[in-house]
C-alpha positions, 0 to 999 in steps of 0.5 A: 687203072686209069684216073682223071687226076693224079695228085703227087705229094712228097709227104703224107698229109701234103695233099690233105693240107693243100688240095683235099677240098679240090680232090673232094670236089672233083670226085663229087663231079664223078672224076677218079683221083689217086694220090702218090706219096713220094716218102713216108715222112719219116723225118717228121718230129712226130709219129713213125713211117708206119704210123703215117702210112696207116694214117694216109690210108685212113685219110684216103678212105675219107677222101674216097680215092680210087688209089693211093700208093707210096713210092718209098723215096727217102724223106729229105734225101730224094733227088730229082735225078734219073732214078727217081724220075723213072720211078715216077714215070712208071706211076704216071704211065700206070695211072694215065692221068689227064691232070697232075697236081704236085707240090708247091714250086717253092716253099719253107720245106726244101722237099716241096720245091724239089718234089715240084721240079721232079714232077715237072720233069717226070711228066714231060719225060713220061711222054717220050716213047724212047724212055722204056719202062715196065710195070710190076708185072713186067709189061712194057708201059706205053708213053703218057703225058698229062694234059696239064700239071698244076701246083698247089700252094703250101706254107708260103704264100704264092699268088694263085693263077686260079682258085677252086671253090671248096666251101661245100667240102671244107668239113670233110677236108678237115676230117681228112687232115685230122686222120693224121692224128700223130702230126697235128694238134693234140693237147694230150700227146707226149711227143715233142712239139713241132711246127705243125702240131700247134693249134695255131697251125690248124687255124692258119690252114683255115685262114689260108682257105678263107683268104683264097675263098675271099679272092673269088667271093666264096667262103673257102678256096684252094689256090693253084699255080700253072706250069703252062698257058691254059688254052680256052676255046670258049670264054664262058668256060672260065666264068 
């Protein structure tokens, strides 16, 4: 299945928190979007791996994704090494995205920056024909390199290279986040409190969205950084 955009997220809910408005906007424009989660987030304070996998599928239905899969990497202990790069290369070659969107280049959670570096290297190596991979049916995969790789912004503020207006999609973005019921604010939850389980955290997500929107004169926005200089043929393409 070829998609237009492949979103990479080291933890289920990373994509929802950081770029689900952009996902919704691109799907509304007729693009196909898939998410690949690296881990099941099994080291999280709340919930279990199984619960989070189910929540991820529920959120994927809300977002109307073309596909979502989990690579089963070890939460907290995956590495940017040959083994993990090859698994990610297989996914890139499977979906053949024009654009990849990956974790923040650096962040409070060490998994985020490491996942970003893994995405950068896998996207490059995926374009080398001398690296051989096969799909789940044993078929040899053809090399593929995305045209662009962008990084969403997560907990720590990073000055964006560009911001996407998501004002029309804010309400559904929130709905997709709330699909992760085990993780976010629930005053009746018997589980221990965590960094992301307070009401303040959801308010922070909205404040960040409004801050990014303010930069471009809209109500809500999502910011991204780029990994290479973007070519522009027509100045009116960036109005």
